[in-house]
Steps between C-alpha positions, in 0.01 A plus 500: 500500500608852424379842580262624235391828654522694821278769648628710788275734705587753764864390549742792534518702172260261325137594560358261249700345211450188294795350324518212246815284545708311244784245504722809553331814626709822494400798702639837381408867577626796686616479864223480763221381279468159672708250303666349803179526691341245263774257586477563872118465495546153343771414758251583782238292317719193481752533777388765750443393859147543640421861591843614384366830352439822680284808450781645303440244229152636419475703181523872599358430849181320386477292817123469464557269205668165504821417312436227243728317254323273250704251299362294213695193381482308176687202346353274768662157507335177623707539822372853545141385464547214742655737759237771453208262492153664476667839420623376166272227361526357148374756246638793692807656330594739782519525873459819698571578857496820708707615791341775721612695801338761726641671799237338714712190487346307221757341261337239283577316176191369333404335170142605544524852633308627198190360327244577228209656692226296319668177621493591870140382556579169328817445712327566830201275421484167669414191294591398150149525365464864613839591357407347164172686484660837580782430247247405227300815563812711478590337160155565371481860606854597408594326169779756453700320775525195281488265798534127413230243592553352850280207614646426833593704812873435446468598130342826598787572741762426236311708234510802730864453587588461133305810397649718783850390406443624145330826602701633793431864384132454585553369851440702818577440866323186612289485816716410803302176535637379168860598550749254626864528578714328236701330771871461459532705184808679613630260765590183314142386460303479177751690290804308619682361201263670257634858493802655668537885490857624556558881536839658470475862604746772408629523857532122556852401594655170386630443857144467620387274209800277525407388852355156525150590608159400379421838343841580345582421142787269594269331746245437238760366265633261763147395591429404141838351404663349807348213703596550870295207623775230496755733666255617763404144589865399529576805725201420709643149571834654594328736740294220657811284548683799649212561740498130615880501554482829689238349731708197549790716614279684744389171654856374536642811648212641711270215603685380819554856620138600431362185669697577816382860500140389449514268799640774720250758368207270556594432860413869564202519270316203657549649839288798395268334255453125569413295194674721244852466352696672226748374246798665336619369157669621177248691292402369164725645228301708250686502166324607182629411163557824302358539151759476235584855374723645231693825461620692193840663494702667232840362403696805368830344387606302807306721745161400632268799574142549601254599230419826682860615460472492119401802288146573386578380150616156607216463748244579232674255272470233765130576537451473123685170493306366789168598332608323178592184705170519689310506174704210363487275810137600574394390161686179534364406838135611501202524267409846624589847359764741630430861440817715519412858583794739492512871583762678283685195363751728346625626836877493543542317167718621214334501162625153381394332822165669489445379139606148602256491800218633272565214254513241773163616648333494163640157419368366832155650443463391138603140571173325587684220662653731753165610648638852580306828486694825519400858588717798575492877536778663312645831371752331268451433124710189539211330670247624249485305178301736296401238244298343793332843565177312575656374824568860620274666761563873519373670809417871522369703790260802483564825678164500682472559873447123528726387214364222269739236355423386153648187347565521122578210268520442124406175326590410147130487421433842644790650298371341182151633568641851555690470172205366297481689178845631536729197502411151390480250788762272339734794443461596868628153602796533271593844642452431856825329595724736314337821595427421865831329587714753334314824570261485795682343792596835661201686380266270698644663814438856381233741623427612140648417154573701185484266201720595197604320187877463555804535727599837367162659583539367853852643516379846396220516757721370783754776396223760522417384849860511611537859372292615799631253760703184446263205548187720515274269295620195686441654838131557419473136379479562124647228276552580132446177304619447144240268348712391200289690243146602456375151505614434854331812652145356528612173648718666761221738579245223539720302746600805709148648524355154592752507793384844602805689374401828331654559152546768252624438147692684219552380153626632167261590217781437239353754259841571356568147397417567131748781461776288660404202283519706178833641618628145546388406144215261605261378233137634505357158562719466810398850616136422455545183703667695784227756486235237554705349785549834680149616460363166619723500810403859583129436462521192709682683789261802487200271511643299800548827696154633405629780270375605160644270234712666227769370269773739626414683826636852574701599803246474778455418873196296579366365834683166473739538198707761326614489138785658303427575141820328384762370739679629810825597326325719241288661773812583699684634196208741436414589864832484679791576277747495804430136541622419151805708576565314821476166312753618242742617779478155673564325175799721425639435849452126460636484147214273390137547374266437795168524318232305674727443799294523820790605719599776257144619477465520875828680534404746214166567661661567841767727358310685228453870547180676440152403630340160477195516264184552691326195343763264643465650844121458477534139397708431809249683719218290357706184561590580857138580579351217299 
């Protein structure tokens, strides 16, 4: 079984969010939006001790409402169904359970905390016949529910359970009389061996997790991969033999002396209390066989040191290695699923190590035989494979007095729907991997995005931003993304906007192509072909952004897109002569022609005298405020 979806209510920054999960679920977004809070809410759900929360855990002080985490599982195996019993009968594809806490002291995990209101009367009715009659009446009066026929009391119960499992969005709090505690859910009971949630927080130290304890990562690895039974039994025999030998020594050395002292003492005792005597003898030796434990140390050359004496980078590497081993040994020793939840997996890792860890996590999650699910909250593009953008959950937070957290996600189907009429669905599939992997990894972390055709346009606009203050655009969260030509702009825009990232676009009208083609000696047939190509691309882009369709648009700034009548270089030559001069000076200094070189364009933009054209400044303003 794996997590299919999660709903979190009234927990810290998360007032009410619903999140679909995947084999790998990546949480991104600005600081403070609740990425780590999702992982900690799940850790409380699976591993939190009873009543371990406080009033500070309520969302913005809402102590009059309970904290609730709802988890729905799918991919139920036969073992899962056997363990869950009535909660996951045949025909039910999912299993849902809720954990609730109130400051009044109630901390309950229940698989029937919610129900469909129309079922309550049936559930509380005694007698199979009465249940069948009520159920039949409900089917007759509400055909829209599509309830199956049920001819026995047991069939009615299963039909209701099956329907509720498939319609959790229509359930409300069940009457207390119908709610039962799902006993043992987080204490080695019903979920034992079915699902193991392991959280590695950003502040977790390897020294703590390398101790041989039930809750530590090393402890879990040892529990799954090392059988201590034989050793513990042998040690218990040694301890018992030692206890017997020690008792024998006591008898040999003390018995005669204690007997003499007992006789003397009783001579006095009986004179005061006739009929009573005392005895003095060696006490029974209490020796308890210790549980076999293990320790982790670091061998640095020939020196053995404690883990806590190592640097943060090595400690994090040890945690990563232990997680990988836990996933490997866990999959080999149990039929259940291990969910690895990691806060900032990039922490203290240099880029190559971070990339390696990301690949390892993905390989574990994508191998069905490993039975591993992965989720993490990250700020690093190394842990974000943009070609798997459908696994990304981007969180944003409103600026209201009581902030609202929104979860954004983009599916391939949603992106294709958004592009319907602009890009053919098959073409979308062909472009996805190249565009997203090469262009969008960093942009997915941006506050807003300016989409341009190529690298040189991006260089010019970054240069304009740096003319005011170095890094000004980056500091406000703007990412300028070259889409690899006009054709890539709609696809990039569709993915980014589905993920809740505001965009603004700029593209070239290419109206000067004909003059350049004639100057280059192109044939008329080729020129006509190019004209059709450019006009078709221009119309397609304008239609996508909701602008008036024309073959060759003029220079204009719209609500979501701006256009240049020809291309950026010709615009700059006409509107900012000093920029052209700056390019020539850089080329002369370098001794080579630097046309279309993004570094030269950025330097020329930064160093050019004169004033930046107003249109370009307006485009940046639009992009920053998109």
